[in-house]
C-alpha positions as CSV (number, residue, x, y, z in Angstrom):
1,M,24.3,-23.4,-21.3
2,K,26.8,-20.1,-21.6
3,N,24.2,-18.4,-19.3
4,F,23.8,-21.1,-16.9
5,R,28.0,-20.6,-16.4
6,L,27.9,-17.3,-16.3
7,L,25.1,-17.5,-13.3
8,A,26.6,-20.1,-11.6
9,T,30.0,-17.8,-11.5
10,F,28.4,-14.9,-10.6
11,L,26.7,-16.9,-7.8
12,V,29.9,-18.3,-6.5
13,V,31.7,-15.2,-6.5
14,A,28.4,-13.3,-4.9
15,L,28.5,-15.9,-2.4
16,C,32.4,-15.9,-1.8
17,V,32.1,-11.9,-1.3
18,M,29.2,-12.5,1.2
19,G,31.1,-14.5,3.2
20,T,34.0,-12.7,3.8
21,S,34.3,-9.8,6.3
22,C,36.6,-6.4,6.3
23,S,37.4,-6.3,9.7
24,N,37.0,-8.5,13.1
25,D,33.7,-8.1,14.9
26,D,36.1,-7.7,17.8
27,D,37.6,-4.5,16.3
28,K,34.0,-2.7,15.9
29,K,33.9,1.3,17.6
30,D,32.5,1.0,21.0
31,N,29.7,4.0,20.5
32,G,27.7,3.5,23.7
33,D,27.8,4.8,26.5
34,L,31.2,5.5,27.7
35,S,30.5,6.1,31.1
36,K,29.5,2.3,31.2
37,S,32.1,0.9,28.7
38,I,35.1,1.9,30.6
39,V,34.2,0.8,33.9
40,G,37.2,-1.8,34.6
41,T,40.8,-1.9,34.9
42,W,42.7,-0.5,32.1
43,K,46.7,-0.5,31.4
44,V,48.3,1.9,29.3
45,T,50.1,-0.4,26.7
46,A,51.3,2.7,24.6
47,W,52.2,6.2,25.2
48,E,54.1,9.1,23.5
49,S,54.7,12.7,24.4
50,N,57.3,15.3,24.0
51,E,56.9,16.6,27.7
52,G,58.9,13.3,29.2
53,A,55.9,11.6,30.1
54,E,56.5,8.4,28.6
55,G,58.0,6.7,31.5
56,E,55.3,7.9,33.7
57,M,52.2,6.8,31.9
58,L,53.8,3.4,29.9
59,G,52.4,0.5,32.0
60,A,50.1,2.5,34.7
61,Q,47.1,1.2,35.4
62,F,43.5,3.1,36.2
63,T,40.5,1.2,37.5
64,F,37.3,2.8,36.9
65,K,34.4,1.9,39.2
66,E,30.4,2.4,38.6
67,N,30.1,4.5,41.3
68,G,32.3,7.6,40.2
69,S,35.8,6.3,41.9
70,G,38.7,4.6,41.2
71,V,42.4,4.1,41.3
72,C,45.1,6.0,39.2
73,F,49.0,5.6,39.7
74,N,48.1,3.7,43.0
75,E,46.1,6.6,44.5
76,P,42.5,7.0,44.7
77,M,40.8,9.1,42.6
78,K,37.2,10.5,41.2
79,W,35.9,10.6,37.6
80,H,33.1,11.3,35.3
81,V,32.6,11.5,31.7
82,L,31.8,15.0,29.4
83,K,30.1,14.1,26.3
84,K,31.7,15.8,23.2
85,G,30.1,19.2,22.6
86,A,30.6,19.9,26.3
87,T,32.5,22.9,27.6
88,Y,35.4,22.3,30.1
89,D,37.2,25.0,31.0
90,G,35.9,27.3,28.3
91,V,36.9,24.7,25.5
92,T,34.1,23.1,23.8
93,L,35.3,19.4,23.5
94,K,35.6,17.9,20.1
95,Y,35.7,14.2,21.6
96,D,34.2,12.6,24.5
97,A,36.3,12.5,27.8
98,I,37.0,11.3,30.6
99,V,37.7,13.8,33.8
100,I,39.7,12.2,36.7
101,D,39.9,14.3,40.0
102,D,38.4,17.4,38.3
103,D,41.9,18.7,36.6
104,W,43.0,16.0,34.4
105,V,41.2,15.4,31.2
106,L,41.6,12.6,28.8
107,L,40.1,12.9,25.4
108,V,39.0,9.5,24.1
109,K,39.8,10.3,20.4
110,E,38.7,6.3,19.6
111,R,37.9,3.1,21.2
112,T,36.3,-0.2,21.0
113,S,35.2,-2.8,23.7
114,D,38.9,-3.3,24.8
115,T,41.1,-0.3,23.9
116,M,40.9,3.2,24.3
117,S,43.2,5.7,22.4
118,L,43.2,9.1,24.4
119,S,45.2,12.5,24.3
120,I,45.5,14.9,27.2
121,L,43.2,18.2,26.5
122,E,46.0,20.6,27.8
123,F,47.9,19.3,25.4
124,E,45.7,19.7,22.5
125,M,44.9,23.6,23.6
126,Q,48.6,24.5,23.1
127,N,49.2,26.4,20.0
128,D,52.3,25.2,19.2
129,A,51.2,21.7,17.4
130,K,54.6,20.1,18.5
131,V,53.4,19.4,21.7
132,Y,51.6,16.1,22.6
133,S,50.7,13.7,24.8
134,R,48.7,10.8,24.0
135,G,48.7,7.4,24.1
136,T,46.7,3.7,24.0
137,L,44.7,1.6,27.1
138,K,43.8,-1.7,27.2
139,K,41.1,-2.9,29.3
140,I,42.9,-5.9,31.5
141,K,39.6,-6.6,33.8
């Protein structure tokens, strides 16, 4: 009888542990093709910078179309994706990147199906570690 209670207790605990999740499935990282998963409209929901870009960036929207065109700050843009390990302007990228109009490089530090954490490449390259410009975008369409 003692063994039965022990076994029953173990099974109940095991079922409870197996039935819980560490995180919401919606929070899973998106490791798919960036050039496909970013198609849509994204809004900057958080931005921090010590270069004075917060006001300009916060609330900004980016629309990425499948054909490589889009809209950035209400202006037409062209964009493409560079994979981690690619070289841009002599720098080997440590993250996937979105290149806008061939001169603005957004490093995609982390992403899910509806959020992206970004930083701007030129600030990553600064020798002064106190220089930064980074933020979060949320997919709205």
